[in-house]
N, C-alpha and C positions, 0 to 999 in steps of 0.2 A: 292705435293698438289693433293688432290682427285679431279678427273675430274668429272664434271657434264655432263653425256652423255645422259640425257633424251631427248635432242633435236631430236635425230635420232634413238632412241632405238626401234621404232615401225617397223623398216625395217630390214630384214636379213643383217648381216654384218654392220649395222649402227653403233653399238657401236665400232666395230673394226675400221671402217673408222675414227671415231672421235679420237680414240687413236693414229692412224697413223698420222693424220693431226696435232694433238697436238705435237707429237714428231718431225714432220717436222718443226714446228714453234718455237720449244723450244729455249729460249734465247732472244726472241724478244718481249715477252709478256709485255704489258703496254706501248710500245713505237712504235710498228710497225703499218703500214697502209696496208690494204689488199683491192684489187679490186677483187670481186667475180663475174665473168662473167657467165651468164646462171644460176643464183642462184635458179631458180624455186620458190618453196614456202618457201625457206629461212631457212631450218633446219640447214644446215652447216654454213651459214652466221651467224646465231644466236649463234651457238656453238663457232665459232671463236671470235665473239664479247665477249662471256662470258670468254674467256681467257685473255681479256684485250686489244684486238686490235680494232682499228678504221676500220670499214668495210664499203665499198661502194658496195652494192649488186645490181646487174643489171640483168634484164631479159627483153627480147623483148615481152613477153606475159603479158599483163596487168592484166588478171585474176589471174595469179600466184603471181604477186606483191601484188595484193589486198589481197589474202589469207595470204601472208607473213606478211603484215602489221596488218591484223586481229589477227594473232597468236602471232606475235613478235613485235608489234608496241611499246610496253613499254620497250623493250630490249635496254639498253643504248649502244651507240657506233656504231649504224648502220644507214646508209643513204640508203633508198630504191629508186631505179630509174627504170622507164620503158624506155628501149632503148637498144642500142648495144654498143660494145666497141668503135665504131667510134665516139660516142658522148662524150666520156670521154677525158678530156684534162689533168688532173692531172697525176702525176706519183706516183708509189707505191713501197713499199718494197717487196710485194708479189702480184702476180696475180694468181688467182686460176680459174680453169675451170673444174668442176666436172661433168662427164658424159655429155660433150658438144661436143667434137670433132667428135664423131660418127654421130652427127646430121647435121654438117655444110657442105653444098655443096662445098664451096670454101675454103678448109682447108688451102691451102698455104697462101692465103690472110689473113685469120683469125689469123694464127700463127704469121705472121709478125706484125699484129696490136697489138696482145698481147704483143709482145716484146717491142713495142714503149711505153707501159704504165708502164714499169719498171724503177725504179731508178737505177743508176749505182750500180752494185753489187747485184741487186735484184734477186729474184728467181721465177720461174714459177712452180706451182704445178698443175698437171693435173691427172684426173682419166679417164681411158678408159676401156671398156669391152673387153673380149676375144671373138673375132668374131667367134671362133670355139667351144665355149661352147655350151652345149645343149640348153640353153636359147636363145642364139643368133642365132643358127641354126633354132630354131623355129620362131624367128622374121623374119629371112630371107625367110623362106618358106611362111609365111603369108604376107610378103611384095611383093614377086616377082612372086608368082604363082596364077593362077586363083582360084584353089581349096583353097589355103591358105587364100586368101582374103575373100572368102565366109566363111571359118571357123572362121576367126577373127570377122566378123560381127556377126555370130551366137553366139560366146563366149561372145562378148561384150554385147549382149542383155540380158544376165542373168547369165550364169555360171561363167564367169570371167570378170565382168565389169571393165572398166578403173577406177583407183583410182587417187586421187590427192596427193598421198603420196610424190611424188617428184616434180611434176609440173602439172598445170592445162592444159597445152598445149598437144595436140596429135601430137607430132613431131616425124616422123619416123626416124629410123637409115638409113643412106645412105652408110655406109661402115662397113664391117665385117672383121676386120684385127686381126692377131695374134700379139704376143709381138714383134717379130723381125721387122715386117713391121711398127708398130707404132713407135718404136725407130728410125728406119731408116728415117722416114719422119720428126721427130723432129730434128734429127741430121742434116738433109738437111738445116734446118733453123738456124743453129748455136746454137742449144740447146744441152748442154753437160749434160748427165745424172749424177746426183749426187747420187740419191738413188732410189730404186724401192721396192715396197712392194706388195705382193699378197694380195688381198682383201678377197676372199672367194673361196670355192671349189664347193660343190654340193648343200648345203642346200638352198642357195639363188635361185638356179635354180628350185629345187623342190617346193619351196614356190610360185614362180611366175608362174610356170606351172600347178598350181592347189592346192598346199598345203595350200594356204591361205584360202581355203574353209573350212578347218578343224582345222587349227592352228591359235590361236590368239596370238599377240605379248606379251600379259600380262601373258600368260600361262608359267608355269615352264618348260614344255617340249620344248617350243619355245626357251627359254633362254638357256637351256642346249644344244640343238642341234646347236644353233647359236654359242655358245662359243666353242663347240667341233669342229665345222667346221672351225672356225677362227684359232684354234690351229693347225689343220691339214693343212690349207691353208698356214700358215707361213713356213711350211717345204717342200712345193711342189716345183718342178721345175717350172719356170716361165710359160712355155707353157701349164701347166695343170690348172692354176688358172682361176677363173671366170672373173677376171679383175685385174687392178693394179692402185696404186697411185704412180705417178712418179714425182720426183723433179729434176728440171733442173736449171743449171747456164747458163748464156748467154755469148757467145763469144763476 
């Protein structure tokens, strides 16, 4: 079946993320239920619903959910909710948290709550960034140093304004970890790694660190560089990737 990847094609590695997620979910289409925590403006929630899943998409940021409804309100199979995992009482075949864990102050509590929302035999699918990538080192500098904070304000005023491509919230990263440390904390909570996929290498970092000023997602050169970066990322050692999509079974 040909995948419809237009939902997230406007971001570097977006098409690759959708293909990886589809592979992780393969075999459950049309009958599985997904809880997508920290869904942001809903691109990946809508993509998973397009595969035939019933998706409950949740985010604490009301403006992000409003944007998601505006863009995907007619997409069948999605229930949009403003809130957090604590407010969810149902159980699901899959719980997803894409680019969320790096934002959560109380990660141990958060992971335990995600586990409680899974049905027996369910799986947790998480994406996290490489805290040692150039992009994340830049985030760390702008979050933790006086000069970096001033630079961020300057860039946001014109050169590199914040976009709502993923979320309307301005939620900072609170941890910058490499692959081994991420897996270690997940293992601590009884999550057994089933599969791991590298997401990107350098194109995503180039794009967010200034390349978006000159490259448009509709341009052929954007699509070529993004595809080439994905091919290279798939062959990299884990520690060199920009980030990962990880699938876990629960003990």
